[in-house]
All heavy atoms as a GROMACS GRO file, in nm:
protein
  462
    1MET      N    1  15.778  -7.869  24.115
    1MET     CA    2  15.904  -7.941  24.097
    1MET      C    3  15.919  -7.984  23.952
    1MET      O    4  16.028  -7.987  23.902
    1MET     CB    5  15.907  -8.061  24.190
    1MET     CG    6  16.023  -8.153  24.169
    1MET     SD    7  16.159  -8.107  24.275
    1MET     CE    8  16.281  -8.223  24.227
    2ARG      N    9  15.809  -8.012  23.886
    2ARG     CA   10  15.817  -8.061  23.749
    2ARG      C   11  15.843  -7.946  23.653
    2ARG      O   12  15.780  -7.841  23.662
    2ARG     CB   13  15.688  -8.132  23.712
    2ARG     CG   14  15.696  -8.205  23.585
    2ARG     CD   15  15.578  -8.293  23.566
    2ARG     NE   16  15.594  -8.357  23.437
    2ARG     CZ   17  15.506  -8.433  23.383
    2ARG    NH1   18  15.394  -8.458  23.446
    2ARG    NH2   19  15.527  -8.485  23.267
    3LEU      N   20  15.936  -7.968  23.558
    3LEU     CA   21  15.971  -7.866  23.461
    3LEU      C   22  15.889  -7.883  23.334
    3LEU      O   23  15.858  -7.995  23.294
    3LEU     CB   24  16.118  -7.878  23.420
    3LEU     CG   25  16.225  -7.843  23.519
    3LEU    CD1   26  16.361  -7.865  23.455
    3LEU    CD2   27  16.212  -7.700  23.563
    4SER      N   28  15.861  -7.774  23.268
    4SER     CA   29  15.806  -7.780  23.134
    4SER      C   30  15.924  -7.795  23.037
    4SER      O   31  16.040  -7.773  23.074
    4SER     CB   32  15.728  -7.653  23.102
    4SER     OG   33  15.817  -7.543  23.096
    5CYS      N   34  15.895  -7.831  22.914
    5CYS     CA   35  16.001  -7.842  22.814
    5CYS      C   36  16.068  -7.705  22.791
    5CYS      O   37  16.188  -7.698  22.769
    5CYS     CB   38  15.946  -7.898  22.683
    5CYS     SG   39  15.896  -8.071  22.694
    6ARG      N   40  15.991  -7.599  22.798
    6ARG     CA   41  16.048  -7.464  22.782
    6ARG      C   42  16.148  -7.436  22.893
    6ARG      O   43  16.258  -7.386  22.868
    6ARG     CB   44  15.937  -7.361  22.783
    6ARG     CG   45  15.988  -7.218  22.770
    6ARG     CD   46  15.874  -7.120  22.771
    6ARG     NE   47  15.794  -7.141  22.651
    6ARG     CZ   48  15.757  -7.045  22.569
    6ARG    NH1   49  15.788  -6.923  22.597
    6ARG    NH2   50  15.686  -7.071  22.463
    7GLU      N   51  16.112  -7.467  23.017
    7GLU     CA   52  16.202  -7.445  23.129
    7GLU      C   53  16.325  -7.535  23.118
    7GLU      O   54  16.437  -7.494  23.150
    7GLU     CB   55  16.130  -7.472  23.261
    7GLU     CG   56  16.022  -7.371  23.292
    7GLU     CD   57  15.931  -7.415  23.405
    7GLU    OE1   58  15.902  -7.537  23.417
    7GLU    OE2   59  15.888  -7.327  23.481
    8ALA      N   60  16.304  -7.660  23.074
    8ALA     CA   61  16.416  -7.753  23.057
    8ALA      C   62  16.513  -7.702  22.952
    8ALA      O   63  16.635  -7.704  22.973
    8ALA     CB   64  16.365  -7.891  23.021
    9SER      N   65  16.462  -7.653  22.839
    9SER     CA   66  16.551  -7.603  22.734
    9SER      C   67  16.628  -7.480  22.784
    9SER      O   68  16.745  -7.461  22.750
    9SER     CB   69  16.474  -7.574  22.605
    9SER     OG   70  16.379  -7.473  22.625
   10ARG      N   71  16.562  -7.397  22.865
   10ARG     CA   72  16.630  -7.282  22.922
   10ARG      C   73  16.745  -7.328  23.013
   10ARG      O   74  16.855  -7.275  23.007
   10ARG     CB   75  16.532  -7.196  23.002
   10ARG     CG   76  16.592  -7.068  23.058
   10ARG     CD   77  16.497  -6.994  23.150
   10ARG     NE   78  16.450  -7.073  23.263
   10ARG     CZ   79  16.520  -7.097  23.374
   10ARG    NH1   80  16.640  -7.047  23.387
   10ARG    NH2   81  16.470  -7.170  23.470
   11LEU      N   82  16.721  -7.431  23.095
   11LEU     CA   83  16.827  -7.481  23.183
   11LEU      C   84  16.938  -7.550  23.103
   11LEU      O   85  17.056  -7.539  23.139
   11LEU     CB   86  16.769  -7.579  23.286
   11LEU     CG   87  16.692  -7.516  23.401
   11LEU    CD1   88  16.639  -7.625  23.494
   11LEU    CD2   89  16.780  -7.419  23.478
   12ILE      N   90  16.902  -7.620  22.996
   12ILE     CA   91  17.004  -7.683  22.912
   12ILE      C   92  17.096  -7.575  22.855
   12ILE      O   93  17.218  -7.588  22.859
   12ILE     CB   94  16.939  -7.766  22.799
   12ILE    CG1   95  16.870  -7.889  22.859
   12ILE    CG2   96  17.042  -7.806  22.694
   12ILE    CD1   97  16.774  -7.959  22.763
   13SER      N   98  17.037  -7.469  22.805
   13SER     CA   99  17.116  -7.358  22.750
   13SER      C  100  17.198  -7.290  22.859
   13SER      O  101  17.317  -7.260  22.840
   13SER     CB  102  17.025  -7.256  22.682
   13SER     OG  103  16.962  -7.312  22.571
   14ALA      N  104  17.137  -7.265  22.974
   14ALA     CA  105  17.208  -7.200  23.084
   14ALA      C  106  17.324  -7.286  23.132
   14ALA      O  107  17.431  -7.234  23.167
   14ALA     CB  108  17.112  -7.172  23.199
   15GLY      N  109  17.304  -7.418  23.131
   15GLY     CA  110  17.410  -7.510  23.175
   15GLY      C  111  17.532  -7.507  23.085
   15GLY      O  112  17.640  -7.552  23.124
   16MET      N  113  17.516  -7.455  22.963
   16MET     CA  114  17.630  -7.441  22.873
   16MET      C  115  17.715  -7.321  22.912
   16MET      O  116  17.833  -7.314  22.878
   16MET     CB  117  17.583  -7.423  22.728
   16MET     CG  118  17.500  -7.536  22.674
   16MET     SD  119  17.608  -7.670  22.625
   16MET     CE  120  17.489  -7.797  22.591
   17ASP      N  121  17.655  -7.226  22.983
   17ASP     CA  122  17.724  -7.101  23.018
   17ASP      C  123  17.770  -7.094  23.162
   17ASP      O  124  17.862  -7.020  23.194
   17ASP     CB  125  17.631  -6.982  22.992
   17ASP     CG  126  17.593  -6.969  22.846
   17ASP    OD1  127  17.674  -7.009  22.760
   17ASP    OD2  128  17.482  -6.922  22.818
   18ARG      N  129  17.702  -7.170  23.249
   18ARG     CA  130  17.736  -7.163  23.391
   18ARG      C  131  17.701  -7.296  23.457
   18ARG      O  132  17.617  -7.370  23.404
   18ARG     CB  133  17.658  -7.051  23.460
   18ARG     CG  134  17.508  -7.072  23.457
   18ARG     CD  135  17.432  -6.973  23.542
   18ARG     NE  136  17.289  -6.989  23.527
   18ARG     CZ  137  17.214  -7.077  23.594
   18ARG    NH1  138  17.270  -7.158  23.682
   18ARG    NH2  139  17.084  -7.083  23.574
   19PRO      N  140  17.763  -7.324  23.569
   19PRO     CA  141  17.723  -7.445  23.641
   19PRO      C  142  17.582  -7.429  23.697
   19PRO      O  143  17.547  -7.322  23.748
   19PRO     CB  144  17.824  -7.457  23.755
   19PRO     CG  145  17.927  -7.353  23.732
   19PRO     CD  146  17.876  -7.256  23.632
   20LEU      N  147  17.501  -7.531  23.683
   20LEU     CA  148  17.366  -7.527  23.737
   20LEU      C  149  17.370  -7.555  23.887
   20LEU      O  150  17.456  -7.628  23.934
   20LEU     CB  151  17.277  -7.630  23.668
   20LEU     CG  152  17.256  -7.612  23.517
   20LEU    CD1  153  17.170  -7.725  23.463
   20LEU    CD2  154  17.197  -7.477  23.485
   21SER      N  155  17.275  -7.498  23.959
   21SER     CA  156  17.266  -7.528  24.102
   21SER      C  157  17.222  -7.674  24.118
   21SER      O  158  17.171  -7.736  24.023
   21SER     CB  159  17.164  -7.436  24.169
   21SER     OG  160  17.033  -7.469  24.127
   22ALA      N  161  17.239  -7.726  24.236
   22ALA     CA  162  17.200  -7.865  24.262
   22ALA      C  163  17.051  -7.886  24.236
   22ALA      O  164  17.011  -7.986  24.175
   22ALA     CB  165  17.236  -7.904  24.405
   23ALA      N  166  16.969  -7.791  24.278
   23ALA     CA  167  16.824  -7.802  24.256
   23ALA      C  168  16.790  -7.799  24.108
   23ALA      O  169  16.708  -7.877  24.060
   23ALA     CB  170  16.751  -7.689  24.329
   24GLU      N  171  16.856  -7.709  24.033
   24GLU     CA  172  16.832  -7.702  23.888
   24GLU      C  173  16.874  -7.831  23.820
   24GLU      O  174  16.803  -7.882  23.731
   24GLU     CB  175  16.910  -7.584  23.827
   24GLU     CG  176  16.860  -7.448  23.865
   24GLU     CD  177  16.951  -7.337  23.816
   24GLU    OE1  178  17.075  -7.355  23.813
   24GLU    OE2  179  16.897  -7.231  23.783
   25LEU      N  180  16.988  -7.884  23.861
   25LEU     CA  181  17.040  -8.006  23.800
   25LEU      C  182  16.947  -8.124  23.825
   25LEU      O  183  16.919  -8.204  23.734
   25LEU     CB  184  17.179  -8.034  23.854
   25LEU     CG  185  17.268  -8.128  23.775
   25LEU    CD1  186  17.280  -8.085  23.630
   25LEU    CD2  187  17.404  -8.137  23.839
   26VAL      N  188  16.896  -8.136  23.946
   26VAL     CA  189  16.804  -8.246  23.979
   26VAL      C  190  16.676  -8.233  23.897
   26VAL      O  191  16.629  -8.331  23.838
   26VAL     CB  192  16.772  -8.247  24.130
   26VAL    CG1  193  16.655  -8.339  24.161
   26VAL    CG2  194  16.895  -8.288  24.209
   27LYS      N  195  16.620  -8.113  23.890
   27LYS     CA  196  16.498  -8.092  23.811
   27LYS      C  197  16.521  -8.126  23.665
   27LYS      O  198  16.438  -8.192  23.601
   27LYS     CB  199  16.451  -7.947  23.823
   27LYS     CG  200  16.395  -7.910  23.956
   27LYS     CD  201  16.355  -7.762  23.955
   27LYS     CE  202  16.312  -7.713  24.088
   27LYS     NZ  203  16.281  -7.569  24.086
   28LEU      N  204  16.634  -8.080  23.611
   28LEU     CA  205  16.663  -8.104  23.470
   28LEU      C  206  16.683  -8.253  23.444
   28LEU      O  207  16.629  -8.308  23.347
   28LEU     CB  208  16.787  -8.024  23.426
   28LEU     CG  209  16.829  -8.042  23.281
   28LEU    CD1  210  16.715  -8.003  23.186
   28LEU    CD2  211  16.953  -7.961  23.252
   29ARG      N  212  16.758  -8.319  23.528
   29ARG     CA  213  16.781  -8.463  23.508
   29ARG      C  214  16.651  -8.542  23.516
   29ARG      O  215  16.631  -8.637  23.440
   29ARG     CB  216  16.884  -8.515  23.608
   29ARG     CG  217  17.023  -8.470  23.573
   29ARG     CD  218  17.127  -8.528  23.664
   29ARG     NE  219  17.260  -8.487  23.621
   29ARG     CZ  220  17.368  -8.506  23.691
   29ARG    NH1  221  17.362  -8.566  23.808
   29ARG    NH2  222  17.484  -8.466  23.644
   30MET      N  223  16.564  -8.506  23.608
   30MET     CA  224  16.434  -8.574  23.618
   30MET      C  225  16.354  -8.554  23.490
   30MET      O  226  16.293  -8.646  23.438
   30MET     CB  227  16.355  -8.522  23.738
   30MET     CG  228  16.413  -8.559  23.872
   30MET     SD  229  16.406  -8.735  23.904
   30MET     CE  230  16.231  -8.757  23.922
   31HIS      N  231  16.356  -8.431  23.439
   31HIS     CA  232  16.283  -8.402  23.315
   31HIS      C  233  16.342  -8.481  23.199
   31HIS      O  234  16.267  -8.540  23.119
   31HIS     CB  235  16.285  -8.252  23.285
   31HIS     CG  236  16.206  -8.217  23.164
   31HIS    ND1  237  16.070  -8.191  23.169
   31HIS    CD2  238  16.241  -8.206  23.033
   31HIS    CE1  239  16.027  -8.167  23.046
   31HIS    NE2  240  16.130  -8.174  22.962
   32LEU      N  241  16.474  -8.485  23.190
   32LEU     CA  242  16.539  -8.555  23.079
   32LEU      C  243  16.514  -8.705  23.082
   32LEU      O  244  16.511  -8.769  22.978
   32LEU     CB  245  16.690  -8.526  23.078
   32LEU     CG  246  16.729  -8.381  23.045
   32LEU    CD1  247  16.880  -8.364  23.056
   32LEU    CD2  248  16.679  -8.340  22.908
   33LEU      N  249  16.492  -8.759  23.201
   33LEU     CA  250  16.459  -8.902  23.211
   33LEU      C  251  16.325  -8.933  23.144
   33LEU      O  252  16.305  -9.041  23.089
   33LEU     CB  253  16.453  -8.946  23.357
   33LEU     CG  254  16.586  -8.968  23.427
   33LEU    CD1  255  16.562  -8.995  23.575
   33LEU    CD2  256  16.662  -9.082  23.364
   34LEU      N  257  16.236  -8.835  23.148
   34LEU     CA  258  16.100  -8.856  23.100
   34LEU      C  259  16.074  -8.801  22.961
   34LEU      O  260  15.972  -8.836  22.899
   34LEU     CB  261  16.001  -8.793  23.199
   34LEU     CG  262  16.009  -8.845  23.342
   34LEU    CD1  263  15.920  -8.761  23.432
   34LEU    CD2  264  15.971  -8.991  23.348
   35CYS      N  265  16.159  -8.714  22.911
   35CYS     CA  266  16.130  -8.643  22.786
   35CYS      C  267  16.236  -8.669  22.679
   35CYS      O  268  16.348  -8.616  22.688
   35CYS     CB  269  16.118  -8.493  22.814
   35CYS     SG  270  16.073  -8.399  22.667
   36GLY      N  271  16.200  -8.748  22.581
   36GLY     CA  272  16.292  -8.780  22.472
   36GLY      C  273  16.327  -8.660  22.387
   36GLY      O  274  16.440  -8.647  22.339
   37ASN      N  275  16.231  -8.571  22.365
   37ASN     CA  276  16.259  -8.452  22.285
   37ASN      C  277  16.364  -8.364  22.350
   37ASN      O  278  16.454  -8.312  22.283
   37ASN     CB  279  16.130  -8.372  22.261
   37ASN     CG  280  16.035  -8.443  22.169
   37ASN    OD1  281  16.077  -8.523  22.086
   37ASN    ND2  282  15.907  -8.415  22.184
   38CYS      N  283  16.354  -8.346  22.480
   38CYS     CA  284  16.453  -8.263  22.550
   38CYS      C  285  16.588  -8.333  22.559
   38CYS      O  286  16.692  -8.267  22.554
   38CYS     CB  287  16.402  -8.224  22.688
   38CYS     SG  288  16.268  -8.102  22.679
   39ARG      N  289  16.587  -8.467  22.571
   39ARG     CA  290  16.715  -8.540  22.566
   39ARG      C  291  16.784  -8.516  22.433
   39ARG      O  292  16.904  -8.492  22.426
   39ARG     CB  293  16.695  -8.689  22.589
   39ARG     CG  294  16.681  -8.731  22.733
   39ARG     CD  295  16.699  -8.881  22.750
   39ARG     NE  296  16.611  -8.959  22.665
   39ARG     CZ  297  16.486  -8.994  22.694
   39ARG    NH1  298  16.434  -8.958  22.810
   39ARG    NH2  299  16.414  -9.067  22.611
   40GLN      N  300  16.707  -8.523  22.326
   40GLN     CA  301  16.763  -8.500  22.193
   40GLN      C  302  16.814  -8.356  22.181
   40GLN      O  303  16.923  -8.332  22.128
   40GLN     CB  304  16.660  -8.527  22.085
   40GLN     CG  305  16.716  -8.511  21.945
   40GLN     CD  306  16.616  -8.550  21.838
   40GLN    OE1  307  16.501  -8.582  21.868
   40GLN    NE2  308  16.658  -8.549  21.714
   41PHE      N  309  16.737  -8.260  22.230
   41PHE     CA  310  16.780  -8.120  22.227
   41PHE      C  311  16.910  -8.103  22.304
   41PHE      O  312  17.004  -8.037  22.257
   41PHE     CB  313  16.671  -8.030  22.286
   41PHE     CG  314  16.710  -7.886  22.296
   41PHE    CD1  315  16.721  -7.807  22.183
   41PHE    CD2  316  16.737  -7.829  22.419
   41PHE    CE1  317  16.759  -7.674  22.192
   41PHE    CE2  318  16.775  -7.697  22.429
   41PHE     CZ  319  16.785  -7.618  22.316
   42SER      N  320  16.918  -8.164  22.422
   42SER     CA  321  17.039  -8.155  22.504
   42SER      C  322  17.160  -8.214  22.431
   42SER      O  323  17.268  -8.156  22.430
   42SER     CB  324  17.016  -8.226  22.637
   42SER     OG  325  17.131  -8.219  22.717
   43ARG      N  326  17.138  -8.330  22.368
   43ARG     CA  327  17.246  -8.395  22.294
   43ARG      C  328  17.291  -8.306  22.176
   43ARG      O  329  17.410  -8.288  22.153
   43ARG     CB  330  17.199  -8.532  22.245
   43ARG     CG  331  17.305  -8.616  22.181
   43ARG     CD  332  17.259  -8.759  22.146
   43ARG     NE  333  17.121  -8.771  22.105
   43ARG     CZ  334  17.023  -8.823  22.180
   43ARG    NH1  335  17.050  -8.869  22.299
   43ARG    NH2  336  16.900  -8.832  22.133
   44GLN      N  337  17.196  -8.250  22.104
   44GLN     CA  338  17.228  -8.163  21.991
   44GLN      C  339  17.303  -8.038  22.036
   44GLN      O  340  17.397  -7.994  21.970
   44GLN     CB  341  17.102  -8.124  21.915
   44GLN     CG  342  17.041  -8.238  21.839
   44GLN     CD  343  16.904  -8.204  21.781
   44GLN    OE1  344  16.837  -8.113  21.829
   44GLN    NE2  345  16.864  -8.279  21.680
   45MET      N  346  17.262  -7.981  22.148
   45MET     CA  347  17.332  -7.863  22.201
   45MET      C  348  17.477  -7.898  22.235
   45MET      O  349  17.569  -7.820  22.208
   45MET     CB  350  17.261  -7.808  22.324
   45MET     CG  351  17.127  -7.744  22.295
   45MET     SD  352  17.143  -7.589  22.204
   45MET     CE  353  17.207  -7.484  22.333
   46GLY      N  354  17.497  -8.015  22.294
   46GLY     CA  355  17.632  -8.059  22.327
   46GLY      C  356  17.717  -8.079  22.203
   46GLY      O  357  17.835  -8.042  22.200
   47GLU      N  358  17.655  -8.137  22.099
   47GLU     CA  359  17.728  -8.159  21.973
   47GLU      C  360  17.763  -8.026  21.906
   47GLU      O  361  17.873  -8.010  21.854
   47GLU     CB  362  17.644  -8.247  21.879
   47GLU     CG  363  17.633  -8.390  21.926
   47GLU     CD  364  17.533  -8.472  21.847
   47GLU    OE1  365  17.470  -8.420  21.754
   47GLU    OE2  366  17.518  -8.590  21.880
   48MET      N  367  17.669  -7.932  21.910
   48MET     CA  368  17.697  -7.801  21.849
   48MET      C  369  17.807  -7.729  21.926
   48MET      O  370  17.894  -7.664  21.868
   48MET     CB  371  17.571  -7.715  21.845
   48MET     CG  372  17.473  -7.761  21.740
   48MET     SD  373  17.336  -7.650  21.705
   48MET     CE  374  17.286  -7.588  21.860
   49ARG      N  375  17.806  -7.742  22.057
   49ARG     CA  376  17.909  -7.677  22.139
   49ARG      C  377  18.047  -7.737  22.108
   49ARG      O  378  18.144  -7.665  22.091
   49ARG     CB  379  17.876  -7.695  22.286
   49ARG     CG  380  17.975  -7.626  22.376
   49ARG     CD  381  17.936  -7.642  22.519
   49ARG     NE  382  18.024  -7.560  22.600
   49ARG     CZ  383  18.009  -7.539  22.726
   49ARG    NH1  384  17.908  -7.594  22.789
   49ARG    NH2  385  18.091  -7.465  22.794
   50ALA      N  386  18.052  -7.871  22.097
   50ALA     CA  387  18.178  -7.938  22.066
   50ALA      C  388  18.226  -7.897  21.926
   50ALA      O  389  18.346  -7.871  21.906
   50ALA     CB  390  18.161  -8.090  22.075
   51ALA      N  391  18.135  -7.890  21.829
   51ALA     CA  392  18.172  -7.851  21.693
   51ALA      C  393  18.225  -7.708  21.691
   51ALA      O  394  18.323  -7.678  21.622
   51ALA     CB  395  18.053  -7.865  21.600
   52ALA      N  396  18.161  -7.619  21.766
   52ALA     CA  397  18.207  -7.480  21.771
   52ALA      C  398  18.346  -7.471  21.834
   52ALA      O  399  18.430  -7.394  21.788
   52ALA     CB  400  18.107  -7.395  21.848
   53ARG      N  401  18.369  -7.551  21.937
   53ARG     CA  402  18.502  -7.549  21.999
   53ARG      C  403  18.608  -7.598  21.902
   53ARG      O  404  18.716  -7.540  21.891
   53ARG     CB  405  18.503  -7.636  22.124
   53ARG     CG  406  18.439  -7.570  22.241
   53ARG     CD  407  18.460  -7.651  22.365
   53ARG     NE  408  18.408  -7.576  22.478
   53ARG     CZ  409  18.394  -7.625  22.597
   53ARG    NH1  410  18.428  -7.750  22.622
   53ARG    NH2  411  18.348  -7.552  22.694
   54HIS      N  412  18.577  -7.708  21.830
   54HIS     CA  413  18.673  -7.761  21.734
   54HIS      C  414  18.699  -7.660  21.623
   54HIS      O  415  18.813  -7.642  21.580
   54HIS     CB  416  18.623  -7.893  21.674
   54HIS     CG  417  18.628  -8.006  21.771
   54HIS    ND1  418  18.745  -8.058  21.819
   54HIS    CD2  419  18.529  -8.078  21.828
   54HIS    CE1  420  18.718  -8.156  21.904
   54HIS    NE2  421  18.588  -8.170  21.912
   55ALA      N  422  18.594  -7.595  21.575
   55ALA     CA  423  18.610  -7.495  21.468
   55ALA      C  424  18.695  -7.378  21.518
   55ALA      O  425  18.777  -7.326  21.444
   55ALA     CB  426  18.473  -7.445  21.423
   56GLY      N  427  18.677  -7.341  21.644
   56GLY     CA  428  18.755  -7.232  21.701
   56GLY      C  429  18.902  -7.266  21.716
   56GLY      O  430  18.987  -7.179  21.720
   57GLU      N  431  18.931  -7.397  21.724
   57GLU     CA  432  19.069  -7.442  21.736
   57GLU      C  433  19.130  -7.469  21.599
   57GLU      O  434  19.243  -7.515  21.590
   57GLU     CB  435  19.074  -7.568  21.822
   57GLU     CG  436  19.030  -7.544  21.964
   57GLU     CD  437  19.013  -7.674  22.042
   57GLU    OE1  438  19.027  -7.783  21.984
   57GLU    OE2  439  18.984  -7.665  22.162
   58GLY      N  440  19.052  -7.449  21.494
   58GLY     CA  441  19.103  -7.471  21.358
   58GLY      C  442  19.093  -7.615  21.313
   58GLY      O  443  19.151  -7.653  21.213
   59ARG      N  444  19.018  -7.700  21.389
   59ARG     CA  445  18.999  -7.839  21.349
   59ARG      C  446  18.863  -7.854  21.282
   59ARG      O  447  18.772  -7.778  21.307
   59ARG     CB  448  19.005  -7.931  21.470
   59ARG     CG  449  19.142  -7.936  21.532
   59ARG     CD  450  19.149  -8.041  21.636
   59ARG     NE  451  19.090  -7.986  21.760
   59ARG     CZ  452  19.068  -8.059  21.868
   59ARG    NH1  453  19.095  -8.187  21.869
   59ARG    NH2  454  19.017  -8.004  21.975
   60ASP      N  455  18.849  -7.955  21.199
   60ASP     CA  456  18.721  -7.984  21.132
   60ASP      C  457  18.636  -8.076  21.216
   60ASP      O  458  18.668  -8.154  21.288
   60ASP     CB  459  18.744  -8.046  20.995
   60ASP     CG  460  18.807  -7.946  20.900
   60ASP    OD1  461  18.780  -7.827  20.916
   60ASP    OD2  462  18.879  -7.990  20.811
   0.00000   0.00000   0.00000
């Protein structure tokens, strides 16, 4: 049930492309509660995604 950081980063990336299953989401959330590095990675991925969307819309 416990995820490694590698598996968590894979799910964080996959979650950007598709909805995660309920089981994947629970595992990822449990991991993120315990792992500050993966929380930071998840936050950075979200920020990069938002920046890319804004850039694609012609906004800074």
